[in-house]
N, CA, C and O atoms as a GROMACS GRO file, in nm:
protein
  540
    1MET      N    1  -4.804  -4.239   5.196
    1MET     CA    2  -4.943  -4.206   5.209
    1MET      C    3  -4.961  -4.053   5.215
    1MET      O    4  -4.953  -3.985   5.112
    2LEU      N    5  -4.985  -3.999   5.336
    2LEU     CA    6  -5.000  -3.855   5.350
    2LEU      C    7  -4.866  -3.794   5.387
    2LEU      O    8  -4.810  -3.826   5.492
    3GLU      N    9  -4.817  -3.709   5.303
    3GLU     CA   10  -4.690  -3.644   5.330
    3GLU      C   11  -4.714  -3.498   5.365
    3GLU      O   12  -4.812  -3.438   5.322
    4ARG      N   13  -4.624  -3.444   5.443
    4ARG     CA   14  -4.634  -3.303   5.480
    4ARG      C   15  -4.597  -3.217   5.360
    4ARG      O   16  -4.493  -3.235   5.298
    5ILE      N   17  -4.685  -3.122   5.328
    5ILE     CA   18  -4.661  -3.034   5.214
    5ILE      C   19  -4.571  -2.921   5.262
    5ILE      O   20  -4.602  -2.853   5.360
    6THR      N   21  -4.462  -2.902   5.194
    6THR     CA   22  -4.370  -2.794   5.232
    6THR      C   23  -4.346  -2.705   5.113
    6THR      O   24  -4.353  -2.746   4.997
    7ALA      N   25  -4.317  -2.583   5.144
    7ALA     CA   26  -4.283  -2.486   5.041
    7ALA      C   27  -4.138  -2.506   5.001
    7ALA      O   28  -4.065  -2.579   5.068
    8PRO      N   29  -4.096  -2.443   4.895
    8PRO     CA   30  -3.956  -2.453   4.857
    8PRO      C   31  -3.865  -2.408   4.970
    8PRO      O   32  -3.903  -2.324   5.052
    9LYS      N   33  -3.747  -2.462   4.975
    9LYS     CA   34  -3.645  -2.431   5.074
    9LYS      C   35  -3.686  -2.477   5.213
    9LYS      O   36  -3.634  -2.424   5.312
   10GLY      N   37  -3.777  -2.571   5.225
   10GLY     CA   38  -3.810  -2.630   5.353
   10GLY      C   39  -3.898  -2.546   5.444
   10GLY      O   40  -3.911  -2.580   5.562
   11LYS      N   41  -3.958  -2.438   5.396
   11LYS     CA   42  -4.044  -2.355   5.479
   11LYS      C   43  -4.184  -2.412   5.478
   11LYS      O   44  -4.232  -2.462   5.376
   12SER      N   45  -4.251  -2.405   5.592
   12SER     CA   46  -4.386  -2.456   5.602
   12SER      C   47  -4.484  -2.360   5.534
   12SER      O   48  -4.466  -2.239   5.540
   13MET      N   49  -4.586  -2.414   5.470
   13MET     CA   50  -4.684  -2.331   5.402
   13MET      C   51  -4.797  -2.289   5.495
   13MET      O   52  -4.892  -2.224   5.452
   14ASN      N   53  -4.789  -2.325   5.621
   14ASN     CA   54  -4.895  -2.294   5.716
   14ASN      C   55  -4.871  -2.164   5.790
   14ASN      O   56  -4.942  -2.134   5.886
   15ASP      N   57  -4.774  -2.086   5.748
   15ASP     CA   58  -4.743  -1.960   5.814
   15ASP      C   59  -4.855  -1.860   5.787
   15ASP      O   60  -4.874  -1.822   5.672
   16PRO      N   61  -4.931  -1.816   5.890
   16PRO     CA   62  -5.046  -1.728   5.866
   16PRO      C   63  -5.007  -1.590   5.816
   16PRO      O   64  -5.069  -1.537   5.723
   17ILE      N   65  -4.905  -1.531   5.874
   17ILE     CA   66  -4.860  -1.400   5.830
   17ILE      C   67  -4.711  -1.411   5.802
   17ILE      O   68  -4.630  -1.430   5.893
   18SER      N   69  -4.677  -1.399   5.678
   18SER     CA   70  -4.538  -1.409   5.640
   18SER      C   71  -4.467  -1.278   5.669
   18SER      O   72  -4.528  -1.171   5.668
   19ILE      N   73  -4.341  -1.286   5.695
   19ILE     CA   74  -4.261  -1.166   5.718
   19ILE      C   75  -4.259  -1.080   5.592
   19ILE      O   76  -4.250  -0.958   5.600
   20LYS      N   77  -4.268  -1.144   5.476
   20LYS     CA   78  -4.270  -1.068   5.351
   20LYS      C   79  -4.399  -0.988   5.335
   20LYS      O   80  -4.400  -0.888   5.263
   21GLY      N   81  -4.507  -1.029   5.400
   21GLY     CA   82  -4.634  -0.957   5.392
   21GLY      C   83  -4.646  -0.844   5.492
   21GLY      O   84  -4.738  -0.763   5.482
   22LEU      N   85  -4.555  -0.837   5.587
   22LEU     CA   86  -4.561  -0.734   5.691
   22LEU      C   87  -4.552  -0.592   5.636
   22LEU      O   88  -4.624  -0.505   5.684
   23PRO      N   89  -4.466  -0.564   5.538
   23PRO     CA   90  -4.465  -0.427   5.484
   23PRO      C   91  -4.600  -0.383   5.429
   23PRO      O   92  -4.637  -0.267   5.443
   24TRP      N   93  -4.674  -0.475   5.365
   24TRP     CA   94  -4.805  -0.438   5.312
   24TRP      C   95  -4.903  -0.407   5.424
   24TRP      O   96  -4.988  -0.319   5.408
   25LEU      N   97  -4.893  -0.478   5.535
   25LEU     CA   98  -4.981  -0.446   5.648
   25LEU      C   99  -4.955  -0.305   5.699
   25LEU      O  100  -5.049  -0.232   5.732
   26LEU      N  101  -4.828  -0.265   5.704
   26LEU     CA  102  -4.796  -0.129   5.749
   26LEU      C  103  -4.843  -0.025   5.648
   26LEU      O  104  -4.889   0.082   5.687
   27LYS      N  105  -4.832  -0.055   5.520
   27LYS     CA  106  -4.878   0.039   5.417
   27LYS      C  107  -5.030   0.050   5.419
   27LYS      O  108  -5.085   0.158   5.398
   28ILE      N  109  -5.099  -0.060   5.443
   28ILE     CA  110  -5.245  -0.057   5.452
   28ILE      C  111  -5.289   0.024   5.573
   28ILE      O  112  -5.387   0.098   5.567
   29ALA      N  113  -5.216   0.011   5.685
   29ALA     CA  114  -5.246   0.091   5.803
   29ALA      C  115  -5.230   0.240   5.773
   29ALA      O  116  -5.311   0.321   5.816
   30ALA      N  117  -5.124   0.276   5.699
   30ALA     CA  118  -5.105   0.416   5.660
   30ALA      C  119  -5.217   0.463   5.567
   30ALA      O  120  -5.261   0.577   5.577
   31ALA      N  121  -5.262   0.376   5.477
   31ALA     CA  122  -5.371   0.412   5.386
   31ALA      C  123  -5.501   0.435   5.463
   31ALA      O  124  -5.576   0.528   5.432
   32ILE      N  125  -5.528   0.351   5.562
   32ILE     CA  126  -5.649   0.368   5.643
   32ILE      C  127  -5.642   0.496   5.725
   32ILE      O  128  -5.741   0.568   5.736
   33LEU      N  129  -5.525   0.524   5.782
   33LEU     CA  130  -5.507   0.648   5.858
   33LEU      C  131  -5.526   0.769   5.768
   33LEU      O  132  -5.589   0.868   5.808
   34GLY      N  133  -5.472   0.763   5.646
   34GLY     CA  134  -5.491   0.872   5.550
   34GLY      C  135  -5.636   0.890   5.511
   34GLY      O  136  -5.683   1.002   5.493
   35ALA      N  137  -5.709   0.779   5.496
   35ALA     CA  138  -5.851   0.787   5.461
   35ALA      C  139  -5.931   0.851   5.574
   35ALA      O  140  -6.022   0.930   5.550
   36ILE      N  141  -5.896   0.818   5.698
   36ILE     CA  142  -5.964   0.880   5.812
   36ILE      C  143  -5.933   1.029   5.816
   36ILE      O  144  -6.021   1.110   5.843
   37LEU      N  145  -5.807   1.065   5.790
   37LEU     CA  146  -5.770   1.207   5.786
   37LEU      C  147  -5.845   1.279   5.674
   37LEU      O  148  -5.885   1.394   5.691
   38ALA      N  149  -5.863   1.213   5.559
   38ALA     CA  150  -5.939   1.272   5.449
   38ALA      C  151  -6.085   1.294   5.489
   38ALA      O  152  -6.145   1.395   5.451
   39LEU      N  153  -6.142   1.201   5.565
   39LEU     CA  154  -6.280   1.219   5.613
   39LEU      C  155  -6.290   1.333   5.712
   39LEU      O  156  -6.391   1.404   5.716
   40ILE      N  157  -6.186   1.353   5.793
   40ILE     CA  158  -6.185   1.466   5.886
   40ILE      C  159  -6.178   1.597   5.808
   40ILE      O  160  -6.252   1.691   5.838
   41LEU      N  161  -6.091   1.602   5.709
   41LEU     CA  162  -6.076   1.725   5.630
   41LEU      C  163  -6.200   1.755   5.546
   41LEU      O  164  -6.230   1.872   5.520
   42SER      N  165  -6.273   1.651   5.505
   42SER     CA  166  -6.394   1.676   5.427
   42SER      C  167  -6.514   1.712   5.514
   42SER      O  168  -6.618   1.752   5.463
   43GLY      N  169  -6.499   1.699   5.646
   43GLY     CA  170  -6.606   1.737   5.736
   43GLY      C  171  -6.700   1.624   5.772
   43GLY      O  172  -6.797   1.645   5.844
   44ASP      N  173  -6.673   1.504   5.724
   44ASP     CA  174  -6.759   1.390   5.757
   44ASP      C  175  -6.737   1.343   5.900
   44ASP      O  176  -6.828   1.286   5.961
   45ILE      N  177  -6.619   1.367   5.955
   45ILE     CA  178  -6.592   1.343   6.098
   45ILE      C  179  -6.574   1.480   6.160
   45ILE      O  180  -6.483   1.554   6.121
   46ASP      N  181  -6.658   1.515   6.257
   46ASP     CA  182  -6.652   1.650   6.315
   46ASP      C  183  -6.539   1.660   6.417
   46ASP      O  184  -6.464   1.565   6.440
   47THR      N  185  -6.528   1.778   6.479
   47THR     CA  186  -6.417   1.804   6.573
   47THR      C  187  -6.429   1.722   6.700
   47THR      O  188  -6.330   1.705   6.772
   48GLU      N  189  -6.546   1.671   6.730
   48GLU     CA  190  -6.564   1.587   6.848
   48GLU      C  191  -6.548   1.439   6.816
   48GLU      O  192  -6.564   1.354   6.904
   49GLY      N  193  -6.516   1.406   6.692
   49GLY     CA  194  -6.491   1.268   6.653
   49GLY      C  195  -6.615   1.189   6.617
   49GLY      O  196  -6.609   1.067   6.605
   50ARG      N  197  -6.727   1.256   6.599
   50ARG     CA  198  -6.850   1.186   6.562
   50ARG      C  199  -6.858   1.174   6.411
   50ARG      O  200  -6.817   1.263   6.337
   51ILE      N  201  -6.912   1.062   6.367
   51ILE     CA  202  -6.930   1.037   6.225
   51ILE      C  203  -7.067   0.977   6.203
   51ILE      O  204  -7.112   0.890   6.278
   52LYS      N  205  -7.134   1.024   6.100
   52LYS     CA  206  -7.261   0.966   6.059
   52LYS      C  207  -7.232   0.877   5.941
   52LYS      O  208  -7.198   0.925   5.833
   53ILE      N  209  -7.246   0.747   5.959
   53ILE     CA  210  -7.211   0.652   5.855
   53ILE      C  211  -7.324   0.644   5.753
   53ILE      O  212  -7.436   0.604   5.784
   54THR      N  213  -7.290   0.682   5.632
   54THR     CA  214  -7.383   0.674   5.520
   54THR      C  215  -7.311   0.603   5.406
   54THR      O  216  -7.193   0.571   5.415
   55VAL      N  217  -7.384   0.579   5.300
   55VAL     CA  218  -7.324   0.515   5.183
   55VAL      C  219  -7.215   0.605   5.125
   55VAL      O  220  -7.111   0.557   5.079
   56GLY      N  221  -7.239   0.736   5.126
   56GLY     CA  222  -7.140   0.830   5.074
   56GLY      C  223  -7.009   0.827   5.152
   56GLY      O  224  -6.901   0.832   5.093
   57VAL      N  225  -7.020   0.819   5.284
   57VAL     CA  226  -6.900   0.814   5.368
   57VAL      C  227  -6.824   0.684   5.344
   57VAL      O  228  -6.701   0.683   5.337
   58ILE      N  229  -6.896   0.575   5.332
   58ILE     CA  230  -6.832   0.445   5.306
   58ILE      C  231  -6.761   0.448   5.170
   58ILE      O  232  -6.650   0.397   5.157
   59LEU      N  233  -6.827   0.508   5.069
   59LEU     CA  234  -6.765   0.519   4.937
   59LEU      C  235  -6.641   0.608   4.942
   59LEU      O  236  -6.539   0.574   4.882
   60LYS      N  237  -6.648   0.721   5.013
   60LYS     CA  238  -6.532   0.808   5.025
   60LYS      C  239  -6.415   0.735   5.090
   60LYS      O  240  -6.301   0.744   5.044
   61PHE      N  241  -6.444   0.662   5.196
   61PHE     CA  242  -6.339   0.588   5.266
   61PHE      C  243  -6.277   0.483   5.175
   61PHE      O  244  -6.155   0.471   5.168
   62THR      N  245  -6.360   0.407   5.106
   62THR     CA  246  -6.312   0.301   5.018
   62THR      C  247  -6.230   0.357   4.902
   62THR      O  248  -6.125   0.304   4.869
   63ILE      N  249  -6.278   0.463   4.843
   63ILE     CA  250  -6.206   0.525   4.731
   63ILE      C  251  -6.074   0.582   4.779
   63ILE      O  252  -5.972   0.571   4.709
   64SER      N  253  -6.073   0.643   4.895
   64SER     CA  254  -5.950   0.700   4.948
   64SER      C  255  -5.845   0.593   4.975
   64SER      O  256  -5.728   0.613   4.945
   65VAL      N  257  -5.886   0.480   5.032
   65VAL     CA  258  -5.792   0.371   5.056
   65VAL      C  259  -5.743   0.313   4.924
   65VAL      O  260  -5.624   0.282   4.910
   66ALA      N  261  -5.832   0.299   4.826
   66ALA     CA  262  -5.791   0.246   4.696
   66ALA      C  263  -5.693   0.339   4.625
   66ALA      O  264  -5.595   0.293   4.567
   67ILE      N  265  -5.719   0.470   4.631
   67ILE     CA  266  -5.625   0.566   4.572
   67ILE      C  267  -5.490   0.556   4.640
   67ILE      O  268  -5.386   0.561   4.574
   68SER      N  269  -5.493   0.542   4.770
   68SER     CA  270  -5.368   0.534   4.845
   68SER      C  271  -5.289   0.410   4.808
   68SER      O  272  -5.169   0.418   4.782
   69LEU      N  273  -5.355   0.294   4.804
   69LEU     CA  274  -5.284   0.170   4.777
   69LEU      C  275  -5.234   0.164   4.632
   69LEU      O  276  -5.117   0.134   4.608
   70TYR      N  277  -5.321   0.193   4.538
   70TYR     CA  278  -5.281   0.182   4.398
   70TYR      C  279  -5.193   0.300   4.354
   70TYR      O  280  -5.088   0.280   4.293
   71GLY      N  281  -5.236   0.420   4.386
   71GLY     CA  282  -5.157   0.536   4.346
   71GLY      C  283  -5.024   0.544   4.417
   71GLY      O  284  -4.922   0.575   4.357
   72GLY      N  285  -5.026   0.516   4.547
   72GLY     CA  286  -4.901   0.518   4.623
   72GLY      C  287  -4.804   0.412   4.576
   72GLY      O  288  -4.684   0.438   4.564
   73SER      N  289  -4.853   0.292   4.549
   73SER     CA  290  -4.766   0.185   4.499
   73SER      C  291  -4.709   0.220   4.362
   73SER      O  292  -4.590   0.197   4.337
   74ALA      N  293  -4.791   0.273   4.276
   74ALA     CA  294  -4.742   0.312   4.143
   74ALA      C  295  -4.637   0.422   4.154
   74ALA      O  296  -4.536   0.419   4.085
   75PHE      N  297  -4.661   0.519   4.242
   75PHE     CA  298  -4.566   0.628   4.263
   75PHE      C  299  -4.434   0.575   4.317
   75PHE      O  300  -4.326   0.615   4.271
   76ILE      N  301  -4.441   0.485   4.414
   76ILE     CA  302  -4.321   0.429   4.476
   76ILE      C  303  -4.241   0.350   4.372
   76ILE      O  304  -4.118   0.360   4.368
   77GLU      N  305  -4.308   0.272   4.290
   77GLU     CA  306  -4.236   0.193   4.191
   77GLU      C  307  -4.184   0.278   4.075
   77GLU      O  308  -4.074   0.256   4.026
   78TYR      N  309  -4.264   0.376   4.032
   78TYR     CA  310  -4.222   0.460   3.919
   78TYR      C  311  -4.098   0.543   3.955
   78TYR      O  312  -4.005   0.553   3.875
   79TYR      N  313  -4.098   0.602   4.074
   79TYR     CA  314  -3.986   0.685   4.116
   79TYR      C  315  -3.880   0.605   4.192
   79TYR      O  316  -3.790   0.664   4.252
   80GLN      N  317  -3.888   0.474   4.189
   80GLN     CA  318  -3.791   0.382   4.246
   80GLN      C  319  -3.760   0.414   4.392
   80GLN      O  320  -3.644   0.427   4.431
   81LEU      N  321  -3.866   0.426   4.472
   81LEU     CA  322  -3.852   0.454   4.615
   81LEU      C  323  -3.856   0.326   4.698
   81LEU      O  324  -3.870   0.332   4.820
   82THR      N  325  -3.844   0.211   4.632
   82THR     CA  326  -3.853   0.084   4.705
   82THR      C  327  -3.736   0.062   4.798
   82THR      O  328  -3.746  -0.018   4.891
   83SER      N  329  -3.627   0.131   4.777
   83SER     CA  330  -3.512   0.115   4.867
   83SER      C  331  -3.527   0.198   4.994
   83SER      O  332  -3.449   0.181   5.088
   84TYR      N  333  -3.625   0.286   4.999
   84TYR     CA  334  -3.647   0.369   5.118
   84TYR      C  335  -3.713   0.286   5.227
   84TYR      O  336  -3.758   0.174   5.202
   85SER      N  337  -3.719   0.339   5.346
   85SER     CA  338  -3.774   0.266   5.460
   85SER      C  339  -3.926   0.250   5.446
   85SER      O  340  -3.990   0.318   5.366
   86LEU      N  341  -3.980   0.160   5.526
   86LEU     CA  342  -4.125   0.138   5.524
   86LEU      C  343  -4.200   0.262   5.571
   86LEU      O  344  -4.310   0.289   5.523
   87MET      N  345  -4.142   0.336   5.664
   87MET     CA  346  -4.208   0.458   5.711
   87MET      C  347  -4.219   0.560   5.598
   87MET      O  348  -4.321   0.629   5.586
   88SER      N  349  -4.116   0.571   5.516
   88SER     CA  350  -4.121   0.664   5.403
   88SER      C  351  -4.227   0.621   5.302
   88SER      O  352  -4.301   0.704   5.251
   89GLN      N  353  -4.233   0.492   5.275
   89GLN     CA  354  -4.333   0.442   5.182
   89GLN      C  355  -4.473   0.456   5.240
   89GLN      O  356  -4.567   0.487   5.167
   90GLY      N  357  -4.488   0.434   5.370
   90GLY     CA  358  -4.617   0.456   5.435
   90GLY      C  359  -4.660   0.601   5.429
   90GLY      O  360  -4.779   0.630   5.413
   91PHE      N  361  -4.563   0.692   5.442
   91PHE     CA  362  -4.595   0.835   5.431
   91PHE      C  363  -4.646   0.869   5.291
   91PHE      O  364  -4.738   0.949   5.276
   92VAL      N  365  -4.585   0.809   5.189
   92VAL     CA  366  -4.632   0.830   5.051
   92VAL      C  367  -4.776   0.782   5.038
   92VAL      O  368  -4.859   0.849   4.977
   93MET      N  369  -4.805   0.666   5.096
   93MET     CA  370  -4.942   0.612   5.092
   93MET      C  371  -5.040   0.707   5.162
   93MET      O  372  -5.150   0.730   5.113
   94LEU      N  373  -5.000   0.760   5.277
   94LEU     CA  374  -5.086   0.852   5.352
   94LEU      C  375  -5.113   0.978   5.272
   94LEU      O  376  -5.227   1.023   5.265
   95ILE      N  377  -5.011   1.033   5.211
   95ILE     CA  378  -5.028   1.154   5.130
   95ILE      C  379  -5.121   1.127   5.011
   95ILE      O  380  -5.204   1.211   4.978
   96PHE      N  381  -5.107   1.012   4.948
   96PHE     CA  382  -5.196   0.979   4.836
   96PHE      C  383  -5.340   0.964   4.884
   96PHE      O  384  -5.432   1.002   4.813
   97ALA      N  385  -5.361   0.909   5.003
   97ALA     CA  386  -5.498   0.894   5.054
   97ALA      C  387  -5.562   1.030   5.077
   97ALA      O  388  -5.676   1.052   5.037
   98VAL      N  389  -5.490   1.120   5.142
   98VAL     CA  390  -5.547   1.251   5.176
   98VAL      C  391  -5.565   1.336   5.051
   98VAL      O  392  -5.674   1.386   5.024
   99PHE      N  393  -5.457   1.354   4.974
   99PHE     CA  394  -5.464   1.446   4.862
   99PHE      C  395  -5.534   1.386   4.741
   99PHE      O  396  -5.586   1.459   4.657
  100GLY      N  397  -5.537   1.254   4.730
  100GLY     CA  398  -5.614   1.190   4.624
  100GLY      C  399  -5.762   1.217   4.643
  100GLY      O  400  -5.833   1.248   4.547
  101MET      N  401  -5.809   1.205   4.766
  101MET     CA  402  -5.950   1.233   4.795
  101MET      C  403  -5.979   1.382   4.778
  101MET      O  404  -6.088   1.419   4.733
  102LEU      N  405  -5.882   1.467   4.813
  102LEU     CA  406  -5.899   1.610   4.794
  102LEU      C  407  -5.914   1.644   4.646
  102LEU      O  408  -5.998   1.727   4.609
  103MET      N  409  -5.833   1.581   4.561
  103MET     CA  410  -5.842   1.608   4.418
  103MET      C  411  -5.977   1.560   4.361
  103MET      O  412  -6.036   1.627   4.276
  104ILE      N  413  -6.023   1.446   4.406
  104ILE     CA  414  -6.154   1.398   4.360
  104ILE      C  415  -6.263   1.496   4.403
  104ILE      O  416  -6.355   1.524   4.327
  105GLY      N  417  -6.253   1.546   4.525
  105GLY     CA  418  -6.351   1.645   4.573
  105GLY      C  419  -6.348   1.773   4.491
  105GLY      O  420  -6.453   1.829   4.460
  106ILE      N  421  -6.229   1.818   4.456
  106ILE     CA  422  -6.217   1.940   4.375
  106ILE      C  423  -6.277   1.917   4.236
  106ILE      O  424  -6.349   2.002   4.185
  107TRP      N  425  -6.246   1.803   4.176
  107TRP     CA  426  -6.301   1.774   4.043
  107TRP      C  427  -6.454   1.763   4.047
  107TRP      O  428  -6.522   1.813   3.958
  108TYR      N  429  -6.506   1.699   4.150
  108TYR     CA  430  -6.651   1.683   4.162
  108TYR      C  431  -6.718   1.819   4.179
  108TYR      O  432  -6.818   1.849   4.113
  109GLN      N  433  -6.662   1.902   4.267
  109GLN     CA  434  -6.722   2.034   4.289
  109GLN      C  435  -6.713   2.122   4.165
  109GLN      O  436  -6.803   2.200   4.137
  110SER      N  437  -6.603   2.109   4.091
  110SER     CA  438  -6.592   2.190   3.969
  110SER      C  439  -6.692   2.145   3.863
  110SER      O  440  -6.746   2.228   3.789
  111LEU      N  441  -6.719   2.015   3.855
  111LEU     CA  442  -6.822   1.969   3.762
  111LEU      C  443  -6.960   2.016   3.805
  111LEU      O  444  -7.042   2.054   3.721
  112GLN      N  445  -6.987   2.016   3.935
  112GLN     CA  446  -7.116   2.063   3.985
  112GLN      C  447  -7.131   2.213   3.964
  112GLN      O  448  -7.242   2.263   3.944
  113LEU      N  449  -7.019   2.283   3.968
  113LEU     CA  450  -7.022   2.428   3.951
  113LEU      C  451  -7.059   2.467   3.808
  113LEU      O  452  -7.122   2.570   3.786
  114TRP      N  453  -7.020   2.385   3.711
  114TRP     CA  454  -7.046   2.416   3.572
  114TRP      C  455  -7.189   2.390   3.529
  114TRP      O  456  -7.233   2.443   3.427
  115LYS      N  457  -7.263   2.310   3.603
  115LYS     CA  458  -7.397   2.270   3.559
  115LYS      C  459  -7.494   2.389   3.561
  115LYS      O  460  -7.523   2.445   3.667
  116GLY      N  461  -7.543   2.426   3.444
  116GLY     CA  462  -7.648   2.525   3.432
  116GLY      C  463  -7.607   2.667   3.463
  116GLY      O  464  -7.694   2.750   3.492
  117LYS      N  465  -7.479   2.700   3.457
  117LYS     CA  466  -7.435   2.836   3.488
  117LYS      C  467  -7.347   2.888   3.376
  117LYS      O  468  -7.279   2.813   3.306
  118THR      N  469  -7.350   3.019   3.362
  118THR     CA  470  -7.262   3.082   3.265
  118THR      C  471  -7.126   3.106   3.329
  118THR      O  472  -7.109   3.093   3.450
  119VAL      N  473  -7.029   3.142   3.244
  119VAL     CA  474  -6.893   3.165   3.293
  119VAL      C  475  -6.890   3.285   3.388
  119VAL      O  476  -6.817   3.283   3.488
  120SER      N  477  -6.967   3.389   3.360
  120SER     CA  478  -6.967   3.507   3.447
  120SER      C  479  -7.025   3.474   3.585
  120SER      O  480  -6.978   3.529   3.685
  121GLU      N  481  -7.124   3.387   3.592
  121GLU     CA  482  -7.180   3.346   3.721
  121GLU      C  483  -7.077   3.266   3.802
  121GLU      O  484  -7.067   3.280   3.923
  122ILE      N  485  -7.002   3.181   3.733
  122ILE     CA  486  -6.899   3.102   3.801
  122ILE      C  487  -6.789   3.193   3.855
  122ILE      O  488  -6.743   3.174   3.967
  123ILE      N  489  -6.747   3.291   3.775
  123ILE     CA  490  -6.644   3.385   3.819
  123ILE      C  491  -6.692   3.464   3.940
  123ILE      O  492  -6.615   3.488   4.033
  124ALA      N  493  -6.818   3.503   3.941
  124ALA     CA  494  -6.874   3.576   4.055
  124ALA      C  495  -6.874   3.488   4.180
  124ALA      O  496  -6.845   3.536   4.290
  125GLU      N  497  -6.907   3.359   4.166
  125GLU     CA  498  -6.906   3.269   4.281
  125GLU      C  499  -6.765   3.246   4.335
  125GLU      O  500  -6.744   3.242   4.456
  126VAL      N  501  -6.670   3.232   4.245
  126VAL     CA  502  -6.531   3.212   4.288
  126VAL      C  503  -6.479   3.336   4.358
  126VAL      O  504  -6.410   3.325   4.459
  127LYS      N  505  -6.512   3.455   4.305
  127LYS     CA  506  -6.472   3.580   4.371
  127LYS      C  507  -6.532   3.590   4.511
  127LYS      O  508  -6.463   3.629   4.605
  128ALA      N  509  -6.660   3.555   4.523
  128ALA     CA  510  -6.726   3.561   4.653
  128ALA      C  511  -6.663   3.462   4.751
  128ALA      O  512  -6.649   3.492   4.870
  129ALA      N  513  -6.625   3.346   4.701
  129ALA     CA  514  -6.562   3.246   4.789
  129ALA      C  515  -6.425   3.292   4.837
  129ALA      O  516  -6.392   3.276   4.954
  130PHE      N  517  -6.346   3.351   4.746
  130PHE     CA  518  -6.214   3.401   4.787
  130PHE      C  519  -6.225   3.519   4.881
  130PHE      O  520  -6.146   3.530   4.975
  131SER      N  521  -6.321   3.608   4.858
  131SER     CA  522  -6.337   3.724   4.948
  131SER      C  523  -6.384   3.678   5.086
  131SER      O  524  -6.345   3.737   5.187
  132ALA      N  525  -6.467   3.574   5.092
  132ALA     CA  526  -6.510   3.521   5.221
  132ALA      C  527  -6.395   3.449   5.291
  132ALA      O  528  -6.386   3.451   5.414
  133LEU      N  529  -6.308   3.387   5.213
  133LEU     CA  530  -6.197   3.313   5.270
  133LEU      C  531  -6.093   3.406   5.332
  133LEU      O  532  -6.037   3.374   5.437
  134PHE      N  533  -6.066   3.519   5.268
  134PHE     CA  534  -5.963   3.612   5.315
  134PHE      C  535  -6.020   3.732   5.387
  134PHE      O  536  -5.953   3.835   5.397
  135LYS      N  537  -6.140   3.722   5.437
  135LYS     CA  538  -6.205   3.832   5.509
  135LYS      C  539  -6.148   3.847   5.646
  135LYS      O  540  -6.192   3.935   5.720
   0.00000   0.00000   0.00000
């Protein structure tokens, strides 16, 4: 009549969290931590830890986690880092979350900088930014 459904090799299929899924949980935690760090670096989370949740902040967080998971996984597999420890792979995910969001920010700002300006105006703005930075 009703038989117990079992997975191959006699393992029960009712296991909520498999040991094989644990590495992904740790990598996702690193991706979330990296996304939070990216929000801190972008200024969306201030020095006192306050955040104003807007659609833009939610999009930044989601994109940062997605860059971390997909880009970090691709990097780990392409450079054959799968034999390294989970902490090393988590660090790769964290770096992709932070610097992936940084690169998107740089690309976005550079596109905004080009709108309606001549090359000489852009050079003047970049000079002013560098002089303010090293003042």
